[in-house]
GUMARTI-664280 format. One record per residue (C-alpha): residue in one letter; x negated, y negated, z. Coordinates in steps of 0.5 Angstrom, whole numbers, plus 500, padded with zeros to 3 digits. Last residue first. Example, Ala and Ser with C-alpha at 12.3 -4.5 7.8 and 13.67 -1.06 7.14 Angstrom:
s473502514/a475509516/
END
This chain:
r745321314/s744328311/s744334315/p742341313/v748346314/s747352319/v752357320/d751362325/v755369326/n756372333/q758379336/p763381341/g763388342/d764394336/s768400335/h775398335/t773391332/p773385335/p777379333/k772374329/t770368331/f767362327/s763356330/a762350327/i759344330/v760338326/f756332326/a758324324/f753319324/t755312327/g750306326/n743303327/g742303334/d745310334/k751313335/f753321336/v760324334/r761331336/t765337333/h768344335/l772348330/l773355333/a777361329/s781367330/p781365338/e779370342/p784373348/q781373355/t780380357/d784384362/k790386358/p785388352/a786384345/a788389340/g795389342/p798386336/p792385330/l788378331/p790373325/p786374319/f780369318/n780363313/p775359317/s777352319/f774346315/v772339317/m770334312/l766328314/d767322310/s761317309/k760310306/a753307307/a749300309/g754296313/d757302317/a762307316/v766313319/c771317316/l773324319/s776329315/r780335317/s782341313/h786347314/r789354312/q787355305/s780352305/y779345302/s774343297/w770338298/s769331294/g763327294/v764319293/e766319300/s760321303/a758327307/c754329314/v754336317/l750338323/t751345325/t751347332/p749354334/g754360334/p760362339/g762369339/s764374334/l761377328/v763378321/a759383318/a764389320/r769385316/p765385309/a763379306/w768376302/r771370305/s765368310/a760369304/g764365299/y765359305/l758359306/v756358298/l762353297/a759349303/l752349300/l755346294/f758341298/l752339302/s748338296/s754333293/v755330299/a747328299/c747326292/i753321293/a751318299/v744316296/v748313290/l752309295/w747307299/v743304293/n750301291/t751298298/a745294298/a746291291/s753289293/a750286300/a745282296/g750279291/g754277296/g760279300/v761276307/d761281313/v767280318/g766282325/l767275328/a760273328/s760273320/r753275317/s748272313/g743272320/s748269324/s746262324/a742261318/s747266314/s753262316/s750256314/g748259307/a755262306/a758256308/l754252303/a755257297/a762257299/e762250298/n758250291/a763255289/e769251291/l773254297/l778259298/s779261306/v780268308/s783269315/l782276317/t787279323/a785286326/t789291328/a788298332/s791304331/r793311334/a796317331/p800322334/e797327332/g791324330/h789322323/d786315325/r789308324/v786301323/v791296321/i789289317/l793283318/l791278312/t791271313/h790267306/r787260306/a787255300/g792257295/d793262290/a795258284/e787255284/d785262281/l782268284/p781274279/r784280281/a785285287/t779281291/s775285296/v776287303/e772293305/g775298310/s771304307/y777309308/l783306304/g779300301/v783293303/r786289298/f786281296/p790277291/g797279294/k802284292/a807282297/r807286304/p802280307/e801283311/w799291313/l793292309/e791299311/y785302313/r783309314/l780312320/w778320321/a776320329/n782325330/y781329325/g774331327/s772327333/d775322338/a771315340/d774312334/v770307330/a771300327/r768295322/i772291317/k768289311/a769282308/v770279301/v768284296/q768282289/g773287286/a776282281/p772276279/a771270284/g774264280/w775260287/a770262292/a771266298/w770265305/a771270311/w774269318/l776274323/t782272328/g783273335/s790272339/g794277335/s796281341/v800288341/p800289334/g806291330/v808298330/f807302324/s811308321/s809314317/s803317321/s807316327/s805311332/s801310338/s798303340/s791299340/a790292339/a784289337/e782282338/a779277333/a775272333/v770273338/a765267338/g758267335/a751270336/e752272343/p754279342/a748279337/s749280330/g745286325/a751290324/p758286324/p761287331/l765293332/l773294332/a775300336/p780306334/a785309339/n782314344/d786320346/n787324340/e785331343/d779334342/l778341344/v773343350/f769349349/l767354355/q762359354/v762364359/t756369360/a757375364/n754378370/g753384374/c752386381/l751391386/p751391394/p747395398/e751398401/g758397397/a762390397/d762389389/v759383386/a761380380/r757374377/v760369372/e755365368/f756358365/q756355359/l760348358/v761345351/q764339349/l763334355/e764327356/e768325350/y771332350/d774330357/l776335362/p781334367/q778337374/l777343378/a779347372/w780355374/v777361372/r781367374/g777373377/s782376381/e779376388/a774371388/d778366384/v773363379/s771355379/v770350374/y768343373/s763341379/s761349379/a758348372/a753343375/r752337371/w746335366/g743328364/s746321362/g741321357/a746319351/a746327349/a748329356/g754324356/v756326349/g756333351/g753339355/a754342361/a750347365/g750353369/e751355376/w753363377/v760362379/s763367383/y767374383/s769379388/v769386386/r772392390/g769398387/n764400393/g769398398/a774403396/e772407389/d766406384/p768406377/d767398377/r770394372/a769387371/w775382369/l775375367/r781371366/a781364363/l782357363/e788357369/a789349370/g787347377/a786340375/a791338369/n788339362/n786332359/e781336354/r784342351/a780349353/l777354349/v774360352/t769364349/y766370353/v759373353/a757380355/q764383354/a768388358/f764386364/l761391368/p760392376/a754396378/n755403379/d751407385/n755405391/v757412394/d763416393/s765422396/v766428392/p772433393/v771440394/r778444394/l776451395/g780457392/r779464395/r780470390/a780478391/g778484387/l780491387/a776496383/p779502380/a775506382/g772503388/g766498388/d769492391/e770485387/a770478390/r771471387/v770464390/e774459386/v772452386/e777446384/y772440384/e774433385/s772426383/v769429376/r765423372/e765417377/r764422382/d757424379/l754430382/a747433382/e747441380/r746447384/l750445391/v751451396/l757456398/s753460403/y755467404/s756472409/g758480409/a751482410/f746476411/t745469408/a748471401/e747465397/l753463392/g753457387/f756450386/p755445380/a757450376/a758457375/p766456375/w767460378/v763463384/w761470385/c761476390/r760483390/v763488395/r761495397/g767498401/n770502396/a763505395/g763507402/s768505406/d775501406/r776495410/d773490405/s769484408/v767477405/s765471410/l764464407/l760458409/a762452406/v758446402/v751447404/t746442400/g741446396/v741440390/s741434394/a748430396/d748423392/e756424390/p757425398/v761432399/p768431402/v768436405/s764441410/l768447410/s766453415/t769460416/v772460409/w775467409/v774472403/e778479404/p776485399/a782489396/n784495400/d787501397/n780504395/v782511398/d779514404/l779521406/v783523413/e780528417/l785532420/l783537426/v788542428/r787545435/c790552438/h794554444/g797560446/s803560451/l807565456/p814564458/p815567465/t819570463/g818571456/k820567450/d813566448/t810559447/a805557441/k802550443/v799546438/n793541440/l793536434/d786531433/y787526428/l781523425/n780517420/v785512424/e786505422/e782504416/f784511413/d791509414/l796515413/v803514412/g809517416/m812524417/l806529415/r808536415/i805542420/e808548418/g808553424/t814557421/n819557427/a818551431/d817547424/i812542426/s812534425/f807529424/l806521425/d811521431/s805522436/t801517432/s800512439/p797518442/p790518438/i790524439/i796528439/l798533444/d803539445/i805540438/e810545438/y811552436/k816557438/m815565440/d819571440/k814577443/n817577450/i824577447/g822584444/e815586444/d809584447/l802583443/d804576441/t802573435/a800566433/n800562426/v798555424/r800552417/a797546415/v798538413/l804540408/t806533405/g813530407/e811523407/i806521401/a799522401/d795516400/e790517406/s787523403/l788530407/h782534410/v784540414/n780544419/y784549423/v781551430/s783557434/q784561429/n789567428/f793564434/q795568440/p801569444/a801571451/n801578454/d803580461/n810577462/a811580469/d808576474/l802574471/v794575472/s790573466/i785578465/v780575460/l775581458/e769578454/m766583449/t759585448/g755588443/t748592444/l743595439/s738601441/p731601439/r731607437/g739608436/g744611441/d748605441/t750600447/a757597448/t758592453/l764589456/v764583460/l769581465/r773575466/h779575471/v784570471/p789568477/i784570483/t787568489/e794566487/r794571482/d793577487/l791583483/s791590487/k785594487/t782599482/l785597476/i782602470/l780599464/f781605459/l776606453/s778612448/k773616444/s774619437/r773625434/s771630440/n778628443/s777629450/n772624451/d776619455/e771613457/e773609464/m771602465/r772599472/f776594475/h778590481/e771590485/s768587479/p761589476/s760588469/l763593465/t758599461/y760602455/s756608451/l756608443/q753614439/a753610432/n745611431/a746618433/g749620427/i752614423/d751607423/a757602422/d758601429/s765600432/a766597439/g772600443/e779597443/l781597450/p787601454/f789599460/r790604466/s793603472/g789606478/p791601483/m799599482/t801593477/t807590481/l803586485/e800582480/a802583473/i797584468/s795579462/l789581458/n785577453/k780580450/r774575447/a769576442/a774580438/p774587434/f768589438/i761590434/p756595436/a749593432/n747595425/d740597423/n739603426/i737607420/d741612416/t738616410/v740615403/e740621399/l739621391/q742627387/v739627380/h743630374/f739631367/v742629360/r738631354/l738628347/p732631343/r729627342/e732622347/l732623355/l738621359/v738621367/e745621371/l745619378/r749622384/l748618390/a748622397/c750619403/p751625408/a755623412/s760618410/k761612415/g760607409/c757610403/l754604399/e755598404/e753602410/r747605406/d745599405/l739599399/r736593397/s734592390/s730596385/v728602389/l723606384/l724613380/a718615377/g717616369/s710612369/a711607363/g719606363/s719606371/v726609372/e731605376/v734604383/s739600387/a745604384/r750599382/r757602381/g760604375/q756610372/a750607369/v746612365/l738612368/r733612363/l727616359/r726613353/r723619349/a716616348/e716613355/a718619358/e713623354/g707619356/a704624361/e708631359/l715632362/g717637366/l723634369/d719633376/q714630372/a718625369/l722624376/r716622380/g720621386/v723615391/v717610389/t718604393/g719598388/a724594392/k723595400/a727601403/e733598407/e736605407/p731611407/v730615401/s731622399/y731626392/r734632389/v734634382/q739637378/g738637370/g744642369/a739646364/l733645368/a737648374/w739654369/a732655367/a730655374/q735660376/l733664370/v726664371/l727666379/v732672376/r726674372/l721674377/v725678381/a726683376/c719683374/c718685382/r723690382/e720693376/g713693379/m715697385/
END
């Protein structure tokens, strides 16, 4: 007995050793156990001490698939690491055993562990399809006919996979299970009553499958039984709805989708063809085509997301049975947008023209901006170019206002070309432009402006009434009525000899008139230099705006002297008109400077006396004459016309003094008649004649005659002749000395002024009339003539002799084209002279005004020359 026990113990020990050597350990765990669940104490079951599992690195060895378990390094326990799904691991195999290898180091040993995953009822029965379509021919199918059905499947095993079936109540059908085969169960739909398609064309039943788990789970399938005459199986698509996305820039021929349908029938009843039954929207029926054999749907036109972004195609598959059966599916095509539409800019309102005085913020136009694309492709930003003087303001979505940002000036810019630009947010971005023409309307904000502030006009006397004197022009940059200028004379005054003599001033409108439209200045009457030398007035230019604006310009009209007055003889100085009888009459005539026409009348004679034996050079008489003209026209000279032969008397060329040419003797005769011509230097020259009768007396008789003449007429000839004597000669010498000094001073001053005007820089020579300059000179002095012109005027009185020399400045001529067309051409030089008379004699004054042509950069300017006057 003891031996037998030892033998049994020895066998058990050998079996344990064999088990340990093979490493075979078995564990069991239910599926869906939570992570961390302890499956077994592996280290302990392998006979390892505490801490030995970690020290010897107890671990699982992967064998190609996930075991969902792991060994804890600290405790050596076998734990669930992830979800355990028996159906995934083993499917329908039973039992579900996982073989694991465990590795132990120092020394290296391998153990085999078998892990069994037990099943739980976690899967419901599943039918192959949620709906089953059946076609049963009416009448010809007899009650009791069996229609096999595909049963449900359950991924579980054992009792959890034991299925039972029930059918919803129906008077025509029942469910039958065939358990003849132990390995599988067959289902049959049994027809219990004949079908009538006209009564019920379609029967809808629900087949329910229930498993044997606790709690039990169920699955259902709808049975759709179509009652047909013969062809009892219709084509079925593998998808009821096909969802397709296609870009709108897809080209023609692009494959949209491929549909597929099957028919359980055989032969001709299985053959089918595809066709598009309906397209929504209907207007795009020609946009798609389908291959009747393959079911390929292709694009036959152009997609436009902005027109239609979703297409619904109903596709039908029809078999060739009798009658034919068909199946349907839907293809939903969603069109994807691309940036193929540029923004559009529309002008909904335009308020033009814009007044140039419009305030900032004035709305000029209303614009609408849109983009038919969507998303970022349809987001539009807008701006205006150029950025000034207009800007854009957004009013609401897609609407903008073009507003005024800066003040306008029509005279600077009369019209704006504005461009509104828009750009979307697509890639690449598309843009659009809309041009606007914005004219600016005028307001009367500019007054007429003359080209010159002062106009200098030269006019010769004795002009015809109505003659054009000048033409003025004022510019007004405004347009239409605001720029239409009318001209008028703004009253001024006239100055001349008459005014100086106390006759007063006359209104300028009595001399000139201005054409209201053209600005031409007309003479209303002939001008007389002896009456008027300078006429200054203003011309006013007024526009037709509201309110009207005006501008002024000053016109200085200088009357140029003509030789229209002959010299006139004067009575002796200091004699009253009634002191004696007129002894001579002056006859005036016009002649050239080289010939003389005899006196018109010689009815009067001047008388003078001379003593026998008078020495040469003794003054016998003096002829006094004056010319109402001025300047060169008033410069007089005296000539002895008769006797032609060389006689005892001579006449001073410019003084008019009649003196002895040689000592007088008795051979000269008792009486001499002299014909003296007084002639000016005008063109043509004018003259006057005087007849002088000189009686030769003894010295005592001459003294008596002189005394008698002095008592009766203040020692002067009442007939215009000054009798020479000692006192007269002394007085004449005194005045000659004074005149010489004065003329010498004026000569030096004239040289200085001439040099200043000659060599001064041109920019310093200004334009315009200057103030008057009074000059008096004596015959004794000698003035230098200018390079261009010289004039002399000689007037004399009983006490002094004086000559007036008039010079014209030597300015270069005006360059061609320098004067604007709308302005009066300026003369290169202006000379103006005046002659005044007082109670004692005649004095000559010169008013000199020099004008230089305006430069390109400067306007008219004036330079004044003043010379001290001397009597």
